[in-house]
N, C-alpha and C positions, 0 to 999 in steps of 0.2 A: 377651332379652339383658340380663344384669346386669353392670355394670362398677363396680368399687369406686371411690369418690371419690378423687381425687388430692389432693396437698398444696396448701393455699391459696397463691396467688401473692403473697406479701408481698415487700418489697424484698430481704430476705435470701434467700428462696427463688428469686427471679428471678435474682439474681447467681449462685447455684449452678447454675441451669439453663443460663444463658448460658455459663459457664465449662465446664460439662460438654459443651455443644454444640461449643465451640471445641476441646476435647480430642478429641472424636470426629472432627471435621472434619480435624484434623491427621493422625490415624491413617487416615482414609479415603483420603487422597491416594495413598500408595504402593500400597495394595490395589487401588484402582480402576485405576491404571495397569497394575499387574501382571496383573489379570484381563483388561484390554483386550488385552495382549500374548498371553495365553493364547488368547483368542478370535480373534486375528489381525486386530484392528482398531486404528485410531488411538487413542492414549491419551485424547484428548478425548471419544471415543465412550463410554469407560468413566466418565470424570469427569462428563459430562453425565447419564449414567444415574444415577450416585450422587446428583447434585443433584436431579433431577426425581423419581426414585422416593423418595428420602429425604424431600423436601418434601411430596409428596402423601400418603404414608403417615403422616407425622407429623401432618398436618392432619386426616385422616379415618380413620386406622387404628383397629384394635380395641384396641390396647394403648398408652396413653401411656408414653413412655420407651423404646419399641422403635425400633431404627434399621434402615433398609433401604437397599440400594444394590446396585451391581454385585457379583456373587458368583462364586466359582470353580466352584461346583456347576453354575451355568448356563453359565459360559464354556466348560467342557469339552464341552458338548453343541453349542455354536455353531460349534466349530472346523471341522467338515466342511462345514457349511452355507455358511460364509463362503468356504472354500477352493474349493468346487464352483460356487457361484452368485453370490458377491459380497456386499458389505455391504448393498446395497439390499434383497436378499431377507431379510437378517437383520432390517432395520427392519420389513418387512412381517410377518415371523414374530412379532416382538415385539408388534405391534398385535393380531394374531390371538390370541396368547397372553394378552394382557390381556383381550380380549373373553371368552375361555373362562373366565378366572378370575372375571370379573364374573358370568357365568352360574352358576358354581359357588356364588358368594356369594348370588345371588338365590334359588337353589334350596336354600340353607341346608345345603350339603354340608359346611361347615366343622365341623359338630357331630360328624362321624365321626372326628375326631381323638381323641375320647374312647375309641375302640377301641384306641388304642395303649397297651399295658401299661406298667407302671412299669419293668420290666427293659429294655424297648426304649428308654425315655427315658434310662436310665442308660447303656446302650450308645451311644446317640446323642450324649450330651454327652461321653462319654469319647473316642469316635471323632473327634468334631469338634475336641476339644482337641488330639488327636494331629495331625490334619490342619492345624490352625492352626500348631502347632509346626513341622511339616515345611515348611510354606509359608515360614516365616521363614528357613529355611536357604538359600533362593535368594539372599538378600541377601548371603551370604558367597561368592557365585560371581560370575565375570565374565560379560560378555554372551555369550561363546561356551560357557558352561556349566562352565568349569574353576574350581577353587577359587582364592580370592585367595591371595597369598603369605602364609606363616605369620605374618610380622610384622603384616600388615594384619589378619589374623583375630584375633590376640591383642589388637591395639588395639581392634577392634570389640567383642570380648568384654569388655574392660575397660570400655568405654563402656556396653555393655549392663548390666553389673553395677552401674555408677553409677546408671543410670536405675532399675533394679529396687530398689536400696537406697533411693533417694529415695521411690519409690512405697510401699515397705514402712514406712519410718521416719517420713515426714512426718505421717501421720494420728495418730501418737502425740504429736505436738507441737502441730499446729494443723490446722484444717479450713477455713482461709480460702480456699484455692484447691484444686481437685481435685489429688490426688497425681499422677495420670498427666500432667497438664499441667505440674506443677512438674518432674517427671522429664524431660520433653522439654525444658523451658526450661533446666534446669541443664546437661544434657548438650550442648545446642546452644551454650550460652555457653562451655563449656569448649573445644569444638572450634573455635569462632570466635576466641576470645581467644588460644588457643595455636597456631592455624593447623594443627591436626592433620590429616594426610592420610588421611581416611576417606571412604567413599562417602556421598553426600548424595542427597536426593530428585531434585535436578537431574541427577544422573548416570543416573537411570533414563530420564527423558524430560522435555522441557519441558512444563509444565502451563499455559503462557500461552495464552489464547484469548479469544474474545468471548462474547457471550450466545448460548445455543442458539437456532437459528432454526427456524421451522416449515418442515417439509419432508415432502411426500407421497412415500412410497417409490416409486421409479421402477421399477416392475415391471409386466408385462402383467396386466391384470385379466381372467383367464380360468381355466378349469378346470385347465389344466396348472400354473399358478402355485399354485393351491390344493393340488394333489397334491404339490407340492414342499414347501410350507411347513407344511401341516397336521400331518404326523407330528412335525416339530420343535416346533411350537406346543403340541401335546398333551403331549409329554415335558417341555418347559420349564414349562408351566402346572402340571403335576403336581409336578415337583421344587420349583418356587417356592412352591406352597401348602403342601407337606409341611414344607419347611424353615421357612417363615414361621409355620405353626401350632404346630410344635414349639417354636420360639423364643418364640412368644406364651405357651405354657404355662410355659416355663422362667422367663421374665420375670415372669409372673403369680405363680409360687411365691415369687419373691424380694420382689416389691412388694406381695403380698397382694391382687392384682386378679383379677377373674373375668370370664368371658364374652368377647364380642367376636370369636368365631371367624369368623362369617359376615361381619361388618363388615370384618374384616381381609382376607378374600377379595376383597370388593368394592374395598377400598382398593388392594390389590396389583394388581388388574385395571385399575383406573382409572389407576394410576401407570404401568403398562407400556404401556397403550394410548396415553397421552400421550407417553411416552418414545419410542415408535416413530415418532411424527410430529415429533419434535425431534432426531432423529439420535442416540439413545441405544441402548445394547445391552440394556436391560432389567435387571431385578434382582428381589431378594426380601429378606426379613429377613436380617440378618447377626448371628449369635449373638456373634461376637467384639466387634463394635462396640456391640451392645446391652449386653454385659457391661461394656465400658468406660464407657458412659453411666450405667448403673445404679450401678456402683462409684464413679463420680464424683459421684453424688447426683442424677442426672437422674430425675425422676419424672413430669413433665408433658410436654405437647406442645411446650412452649417449647424444651426441649433439642434435640429432633429438628428443629424448624423452624430454630433457630439454627445447628445443624450444617450443614444444607443451604445456608443463606444464607452462612455462613462459607466453605463450599467454593466457592460461586459467586464470592465476593469473591477467594478465592485465585486462581481461574482468570482473572478479569478484571483485577484491579489488583495483587494481592500475590504474583504468581508468583515474581519474583526473590527475595523474602524467604523464601518457603516452600521454594524449591528449595535453600536453604542448610542446611536442617535435616538433621542426620546420620541416616542410616538406622538406625544403632545405637540411637538414642533410641526410634524407633518399634518396633524389634525388642524392646527391653526392655519396652515397654508391652504388646506382644502376648504376650511370655513370661509376664508377670504375669497376663494374661487366661487363658492356658493353665492356670496353676497354680490360678486361681480357678474355672475352668470344669470341670476334671476332677473327677469325683465320687470323691474319694479314699476315702470311706466304702464305696464299692462293692467295694474290694479287701478290706476287713475282713469284709464280709458274704458273700463268695463261697462260703465253706465253711459258712455258717449257713443260707442260704436254700435252698429246694428246688433239687435238681440242675438241673432244666430251666430255672429262672430264671437260675442261674449260667451255663448254656450260652448262653442268649439274650443275656445281657449281653456275654459274650465274643464271640459270633457277630456281633452288631450292631456292636460296636466294630471288629472285624477287617474286616467287609464295608464299613463306612463309609470306612476307610482305604484299602482295596484298590480299591473301585469308587466309589460315590457314596452320598449320604445317602438318596435315594429308594429305591434298591434295598435298602439296609440295613434301612430301616424296614419295607418290604414283606416282606422275608425274616423279620424279627423277628416281625411280626404273624402271618404264616402259621405259623411254628414254634410260637409261643405258642398260636395257635388249635388247631393239630393236637394239641399236648400237652394242652390243656384238654379237647378232644374225647375223646382216648384215656383220660384220667383218669376222665371221666364215663362212658365206655363200659364201664369195668371195675367201675363201681358198681352196675350193674343186677343185681339178685338177687331171690329170692323165698323166703318162708317158707310152709310148707304145714301144714295140719292137716285133720282129718276132722270133719265136722259129725255130730251125732247121727243125722241122716237118711242118712248114708253118702256125702255129697258131699265131694269134695276141694276145699279153698279154697287158691288161690295168692294170697298177698299180695305184690304187686310193689313193690319198693323201688328208687328211683333213676330218673333221667330216661330216657325212651324216645325215642331219636332215631336218626339214620342210623348213628351210631357204635355204638350198643348194640342195634340191631335184631336182629343175628345172635345175640348173647348172650341176648336175650329169648326167642327161639324155642327155644334149647337148654334153657331152664328147664323145659319141659313134656314130658310123655311120653304122647301120645295113646293109644298101644297099651296101656299098663299102667294108666292112670287109670281110676277107676270110671265109671259111666254118666253121672254128673252132675258137672260141674266148674265152679267159680266162680272167676273171675279178678277180683281186687279191686285197683283202681288208686288207692286212697286215698293211698298214700305214693309215688306215681309222678307223672310228668307227661308227657303226650304232646306232642312238640314239632314234628314235621314230617311230611312225606309218607312217608318211610321207616317211621316209627312206625305210621302208619295202615295202610300196606301189610302190616307185620308182624302187626298185629291181625287184618286180613282173612285173611291166610294161616293164622294159628293157628285162627281160627274154621272155615275150610274143612277143616283137618285133622281137627278133632273131629267135624264133620258127616259127613265121609267115613267116619269110624270108627263112625258110628251113635251118637254120644254127644252129650249135651246140654251146651252151654257157655253160661254166663251172664257178662256183662261188667258190672261195677259201678264206680261212682264215676269215670266218664268225664265230661269237661267237655261243655258244651252244643255246643261246636264239633264234638266227636267224634260227638255224636248226629246232627248234620247231615251230616257228611262220610262217615261209615261207612254204606254202603248194604246190601251183602250181609250184613254182620254187624250192621247196625243193629237188626234185630228181636231180637237177642240181648242188647241193653243193658237193664239193669234200672234204671229211674228211681228216684231217691230225693231227699229234700229236701236232703241234705247233699252233693249232687254239686258238684265244684269248678267254678269259673268263671274260666277263663283263655283267652287267645287262642293258637291254634296258629300258629306262624311260617310259615304257608303258606296259600294259598287254593286248595284242590284239591277236585275232585269225584271220586267213586269209581264206577266202572262195571265190573261183573262182575269185581271183584278187581283191576282195572288203574286206577292213579291217573293222571289226565290233568291236566297243568298248566293253570291258568287265571289270568288277570290281570284 
């Protein structure tokens, strides 16, 4: 694991980190409350999760500067569990979810995030930007879901515009304080000084509470409970890790940091395990809050730690003050996050990149908005993998020539794997070929079980026709794995040496899987 060094903590850097953490904490409050409502639990359950998950991942996570907390992607999965079985089962599920994530980290499965292609990443950030934008529209609605009166909406939009203008313009003048924090402060001051009637954080719910207390989930410890919570825990663990690792990569691109995927898995698991024992709803990395932190200058663990501690202070001692902050100010901050998160360059390159890449970008964006992130990423990876397999399947070809002795040589070009096995077989004509045929694999690569089976089948066809076939430039793995056709291999000093992506034995032309 390699992690790039972070900025040194001199007094100026420390001030920036603390202010970035304060900005993040202010923006965390309404989101944590909203996601708690989505999951059907008390707002404090969401706030405690944001504090505990945020603190632990900031302390031991794989990417300094990344922010974690209660998220909507997890909340929508929790709804049916809470509705059917109650909040205690949710706490037990979060504990199990955390243990599964720790196991994934110990097994170093985080490295598989490398398999996510760049078009999927572009679709991910675009879809998430749209989801963040749509989530802010709920602030323009009343508790029963109807829109606010037109005058109230216009007032909120005006305050949103003020917040965004401050965030856009302040960095051109000074960097003494983070622009998002200044935007929140200016808009809040305007609302309080002029007594403007606009929704505030306190209108969502009271955030006042005490310290989170240790609490063992009150569920029966038996197989029936495990059958209830395990499916939810698996889904939550997968969604949490996918979103966290994609956010880790995104933050890493901005801050120039590398590595830390498995460490992040362990940190997320530890955070959720602890959260489940302290009455929290669990969480994962938050791309919106992470972008706020990074844009505000947060680069070290101090910003994440301070964000969590500020959030706890809001809950315990500063609730009356925080509840006066207008929601329009926080909406303005999130709108700027949307603008900064959306990969605008992806719109320019849609007609320049390969068509399948453009399709993947659009597909992942749409699926992220319509369903959730985990499904979108899985769909994107599958489509990309199938497209790659198809492209490689069409590359299999062979050039032929006759030797002075009258043998026909097939020089195979392109990878031989499950996708190209059928095309490989069609390259040959056992009936019309001369009595001696040489198949040269110097420009090919045998990749899997299907490739081995295709070679065995080809050899059987020529032997059945009473003709001699020789196989050249196959790797040492092929020498070992091909049995019926093994005696047809011609050894040479320039045989390639690569590993076949399977461990198979061949018996009478049938490949049997072995592990």
